[in-house]
C-alpha positions as CSV (number, residue, x, y, z in Angstrom):
1,M,71.9,-36.3,67.4
2,E,71.1,-38.7,70.3
3,G,73.2,-38.2,73.6
4,I,74.2,-34.7,72.7
5,E,74.2,-32.5,76.0
6,R,71.6,-29.8,75.4
7,Y,72.4,-27.9,78.4
8,K,74.9,-27.6,81.1
9,H,73.9,-30.2,83.8
10,L,75.0,-29.8,87.4
11,N,75.5,-33.4,87.7
12,K,78.2,-33.5,84.8
13,Y,79.7,-30.2,85.9
14,L,80.3,-31.6,89.5
15,K,81.7,-34.7,88.2
16,D,84.1,-33.0,86.0
17,K,85.1,-30.6,88.8
18,F,85.7,-33.3,91.4
19,G,86.4,-36.6,89.1
20,E,83.6,-38.4,90.1
21,R,79.9,-38.3,91.2
22,T,78.9,-35.8,93.9
23,L,75.9,-35.6,95.6
24,K,74.2,-32.9,98.0
25,I,73.4,-33.4,101.7
26,C,70.3,-31.2,102.4
27,I,70.5,-29.5,105.8
28,D,68.1,-27.6,107.9
29,G,70.0,-25.2,109.8
30,G,67.4,-23.9,112.1
31,F,67.1,-20.5,110.4
32,T,64.1,-18.3,109.9
33,C,63.8,-15.3,107.6
34,P,63.2,-11.7,107.9
35,N,60.1,-12.1,106.0
36,R,58.7,-14.1,108.8
37,D,60.1,-13.0,112.2
38,G,58.6,-9.5,111.7
39,T,61.7,-7.8,110.6
40,K,60.1,-7.3,107.0
41,G,57.1,-9.2,107.4
42,T,55.5,-12.2,109.1
43,D,53.7,-14.1,106.3
44,G,56.6,-15.1,104.0
45,C,56.4,-15.1,100.3
46,I,53.1,-16.3,99.2
47,F,54.3,-19.7,97.7
48,C,56.3,-20.5,100.9
49,S,55.0,-23.0,103.4
50,D,55.6,-22.6,107.1
51,K,58.6,-25.2,106.7
52,G,60.5,-23.2,104.0
53,S,61.5,-24.5,100.9
54,G,62.8,-27.8,102.2
55,D,59.5,-29.3,103.4
56,H,60.8,-32.7,103.0
57,I,63.7,-32.3,105.3
58,K,62.5,-30.1,108.3
59,S,64.4,-31.5,111.1
60,A,64.6,-30.9,114.8
61,E,68.0,-32.7,115.1
62,S,71.3,-30.9,115.2
63,I,73.2,-30.0,112.1
64,T,75.9,-32.5,112.9
65,K,73.4,-35.0,113.5
66,Q,71.6,-34.6,110.2
67,V,75.0,-35.0,108.5
68,Q,75.7,-38.1,110.5
69,N,72.4,-39.6,109.8
70,Y,72.9,-39.1,106.1
71,F,76.2,-40.9,106.1
72,K,74.5,-43.8,108.0
73,S,72.0,-43.7,105.0
74,Y,71.9,-45.7,102.0
75,K,72.2,-42.3,100.0
76,A,75.8,-42.0,101.2
77,Q,76.7,-45.4,99.4
78,R,75.9,-43.6,95.8
79,A,78.9,-41.4,95.9
80,N,82.2,-40.5,97.4
81,R,82.0,-36.8,97.3
82,F,79.3,-34.6,98.8
83,I,78.2,-30.8,99.1
84,V,76.6,-30.0,102.5
85,Y,73.4,-27.6,101.1
86,F,71.7,-25.5,103.9
87,Q,68.4,-25.2,102.4
88,N,65.5,-24.3,104.5
89,F,64.7,-20.6,104.9
90,T,67.4,-18.0,105.0
91,N,70.8,-19.6,105.7
92,T,72.8,-16.3,106.3
93,Y,70.3,-14.7,108.6
94,D,72.2,-14.7,111.9
95,S,75.1,-13.1,113.3
96,V,78.5,-14.2,111.9
97,S,79.5,-16.0,115.0
98,N,76.5,-18.2,115.1
99,L,76.7,-18.7,111.1
100,K,80.5,-20.0,111.5
101,L,79.2,-22.5,114.5
102,K,76.5,-23.8,112.1
103,Y,78.6,-24.2,109.0
104,D,81.3,-25.8,110.8
105,A,78.8,-28.1,112.5
106,S,78.1,-29.7,109.0
107,L,81.7,-29.9,107.9
108,I,82.5,-33.1,109.7
109,D,83.7,-35.7,107.2
110,N,86.6,-35.8,104.7
111,R,84.0,-36.9,101.8
112,I,82.5,-33.4,102.1
113,V,84.0,-31.2,99.3
114,G,81.6,-28.3,99.2
115,L,79.4,-25.9,101.1
116,A,76.1,-24.4,99.5
117,V,74.0,-21.9,101.1
118,A,70.4,-20.8,99.9
119,T,69.5,-17.3,101.2
120,R,67.9,-13.7,100.2
121,P,69.7,-11.1,98.5
122,D,69.0,-8.8,101.3
123,C,70.6,-11.0,103.9
124,I,74.1,-10.8,102.2
125,S,76.8,-8.5,103.8
126,E,80.6,-8.2,103.3
127,E,81.1,-9.9,106.7
128,I,79.0,-12.9,105.8
129,I,80.8,-13.2,102.4
130,Q,84.2,-13.0,104.3
131,L,83.0,-15.9,106.5
132,L,81.8,-18.0,103.3
133,K,85.1,-17.0,101.7
134,S,87.0,-18.4,104.5
135,Y,85.8,-21.8,103.6
136,S,86.8,-21.7,100.0
137,D,90.4,-22.8,100.4
138,K,89.2,-26.3,101.4
139,Y,85.6,-26.4,100.0
140,Y,83.7,-25.2,96.8
141,V,81.4,-22.7,98.1
142,W,78.3,-21.3,96.3
143,V,75.4,-19.0,97.4
144,E,71.9,-19.5,96.2
145,L,69.7,-16.3,95.7
146,G,66.1,-16.4,95.1
147,L,65.4,-13.7,92.2
148,Q,62.0,-15.4,91.2
149,S,61.3,-12.6,88.7
150,S,63.1,-9.4,87.6
151,N,59.8,-7.5,87.8
152,D,59.3,-5.8,91.1
153,T,55.6,-5.5,90.8
154,T,55.7,-9.2,90.7
155,G,58.0,-9.3,93.5
156,N,55.5,-7.0,95.7
157,L,52.7,-9.2,94.7
158,I,54.4,-12.4,95.9
159,N,55.5,-10.5,99.0
160,L,59.4,-11.2,98.5
161,C,60.2,-8.0,100.5
162,Y,63.4,-7.3,98.5
163,S,64.0,-5.9,95.2
164,S,65.9,-6.5,92.1
165,K,68.3,-3.9,93.0
166,D,69.1,-5.8,96.2
167,F,69.6,-9.0,93.9
168,T,72.1,-7.0,91.8
169,A,74.0,-5.6,94.9
170,A,74.4,-9.1,96.4
171,V,75.6,-10.6,93.1
172,Q,78.1,-7.8,92.8
173,L,79.5,-8.3,96.4
174,L,79.6,-12.1,95.8
175,N,81.5,-11.6,92.5
176,Q,84.1,-9.5,94.3
177,Y,85.0,-12.3,96.4
178,H,84.9,-14.8,93.7
179,I,82.1,-16.9,95.2
180,D,79.8,-18.6,92.7
181,V,76.1,-17.5,92.5
182,V,73.2,-19.6,91.9
183,T,69.9,-18.0,91.0
184,H,66.4,-19.1,91.4
185,I,63.7,-18.1,89.0
186,M,59.9,-19.2,88.9
187,I,57.9,-19.8,85.7
188,G,54.1,-19.2,86.2
189,L,54.0,-16.8,88.9
190,P,50.6,-14.8,89.2
191,N,50.0,-12.2,86.6
192,E,53.4,-12.9,84.8
193,T,53.4,-13.0,81.1
194,H,56.0,-14.4,78.7
195,E,57.5,-10.9,78.2
196,D,57.9,-10.7,82.1
197,L,60.1,-14.1,81.6
198,E,62.0,-12.5,78.6
199,N,62.9,-9.6,80.7
200,T,63.8,-11.6,83.8
201,V,66.3,-13.7,81.2
202,K,67.8,-10.4,80.1
203,F,68.2,-9.1,83.4
204,L,70.0,-12.5,84.5
205,N,72.3,-12.2,81.5
206,Q,73.4,-8.7,82.6
207,H,74.8,-10.3,86.0
208,N,77.7,-12.4,86.6
209,I,76.2,-15.7,87.8
210,Q,77.4,-19.2,87.6
211,G,74.4,-21.3,88.3
212,L,70.5,-21.4,87.6
213,K,67.7,-23.1,89.1
214,I,64.2,-23.1,87.2
215,H,61.1,-23.6,89.3
216,S,57.7,-24.0,88.2
217,C,55.3,-22.1,90.4
218,Y,53.1,-24.6,92.4
219,V,50.6,-24.4,95.0
220,V,51.0,-26.0,98.5
221,K,48.6,-26.2,101.4
222,N,48.5,-23.3,103.9
223,T,50.0,-20.6,101.8
224,K,48.7,-17.3,100.6
225,L,49.1,-18.9,97.2
226,A,46.6,-21.6,98.2
227,D,44.1,-19.0,99.2
228,L,44.4,-17.2,95.8
229,Y,44.1,-20.6,94.1
230,L,41.2,-21.9,96.0
231,N,39.4,-18.6,95.6
232,G,39.8,-18.8,91.7
233,Q,42.3,-15.8,91.8
234,Y,45.3,-17.9,90.5
235,E,45.6,-20.6,87.9
236,P,48.8,-22.5,87.4
237,I,50.3,-22.9,84.0
238,T,50.0,-26.2,82.1
239,L,52.8,-28.8,81.6
240,D,53.0,-27.9,77.8
241,T,53.4,-24.1,78.7
242,Y,56.0,-24.8,81.4
243,I,58.0,-26.8,78.9
244,E,57.7,-24.0,76.3
245,E,58.7,-21.5,78.8
246,A,61.8,-23.5,80.2
247,A,63.1,-24.3,76.8
248,Y,63.0,-20.4,76.2
249,V,64.9,-19.9,79.4
250,L,67.5,-22.5,78.4
251,T,67.9,-21.1,74.7
252,H,68.4,-17.6,75.7
253,I,70.4,-17.9,79.0
254,N,74.2,-17.6,79.0
255,P,75.7,-21.0,77.8
256,N,78.3,-20.8,80.6
257,V,75.6,-21.0,83.4
258,V,75.3,-24.3,85.1
259,I,71.5,-25.7,85.2
260,H,71.0,-26.8,88.7
261,R,67.5,-27.8,88.2
262,I,64.6,-27.5,85.7
263,S,61.7,-28.0,87.9
264,G,60.9,-27.3,91.7
265,D,59.7,-30.5,93.8
266,A,56.7,-30.0,95.7
267,P,56.0,-32.4,98.6
268,K,53.4,-34.7,97.3
269,D,51.5,-34.5,100.5
270,L,51.2,-30.8,100.5
271,L,50.8,-30.3,96.7
272,L,47.5,-28.6,95.6
273,A,48.1,-27.7,92.0
274,P,49.2,-28.3,89.3
275,D,48.9,-32.1,89.3
276,W,51.7,-32.6,86.6
277,N,54.3,-31.0,89.3
278,A,54.2,-34.3,90.9
279,H,55.5,-36.2,88.0
280,K,59.2,-35.0,87.6
281,K,59.8,-37.5,84.8
282,W,56.9,-36.0,82.7
283,I,58.7,-32.4,83.0
284,M,62.3,-33.8,82.5
285,N,61.3,-36.2,79.5
286,G,59.0,-33.4,78.0
287,L,61.9,-30.6,78.0
288,D,64.4,-33.3,76.8
289,R,62.0,-34.1,73.9
290,K,61.3,-30.4,73.0
291,L,65.0,-29.6,73.0
292,R,65.7,-32.7,70.8
293,D,62.8,-32.3,68.3
294,D,63.3,-28.7,67.6
295,D,67.1,-29.1,68.0
296,L,67.6,-26.4,70.6
297,W,70.6,-25.9,73.1
298,Q,71.5,-23.9,75.9
299,G,72.5,-20.3,74.8
300,M,71.7,-20.6,71.1
301,Y,70.1,-17.2,71.2
302,Y,72.1,-15.7,73.9
C-alpha cells in the first residue's frame, strides 16, 4: 500500500487546518532559562548548548526584525500562511507584561496564523496561560513542553530540574484553557532502556496532548553530555536502534496525536555524535521503510 499515511504528519495537519501549506518562522525571543540564570541551576540540561535548542537561529536582532527578515527571504515565497515559533530557551520565563510585548512584536503580518511557544513545564502559570489564550481568537496557539523521559531518575541525570509531576500539572492547566500541548521526548538518553521508553509512552498516553516531537539524543560541543561522551561514559544509540525505537513510539502513541517531528536536527558544525544525526534523509527514509515493510501505523497498539 504505497502512499498510505502511516502517521499524522504536521504538514498535512496544518494544510487541512488552514487550507494550504503553512510554515514556521523560528524566533529567538532573547529568553533565558531558570536552569541557567541560577534560579534552579546554572549549567542547563546536559544536552543543551549555551545557545539553547535553536542553535541555528540565535539572533541579536529584535523579534520584529527577525520576522521582517524572514518575509524578505526566499523562505517566505514557499507558503502564504505562517506560524511564529518562539524556540530558544524558555519562552514563558518572564513577566506577563514582557511576554505580551515579545509575542506582540512577532505578530506583525496578516499572513501569520499561529503562535507556538516552547517552554518548560515548571514555567507555566495560570496568568501566562491566560495571556496565551488571549491570542487564540485570532491565532492557532500551541505550547511545547519538554518531557524527554517520564523517568525522574533520568530527569535528574540529565539535569532537567523539573519532574514528571511538573509536566502533568502544566498539561492539566493548558487543557483547562483548551490550548494545544506539543510534547518533546528523547530516544537514547544516558542509561535509558527500552522499558523506560515504554513507560514514557504509557505516561504520555495518560495525558491529553495534541502533538509530539520525537528527538534523538545527540551530542553537541560544549555541553555536559559532550564531556560524558569524550570520557567514554556515554555512547549514542545506532541509527537502526533509533528507527526501531521511533517505530515503537509511533505504533503505541495515541493515533490522534500529531507528529511534529521524528528526529532532532543538530547543527552540523557543533555535532560530535552520532554521525547519522547529520543525515535527516537516512532517518526519515529508514523509518518510512520500517513502517512500510512491517506494515505499521500510528496507534496500532495504542
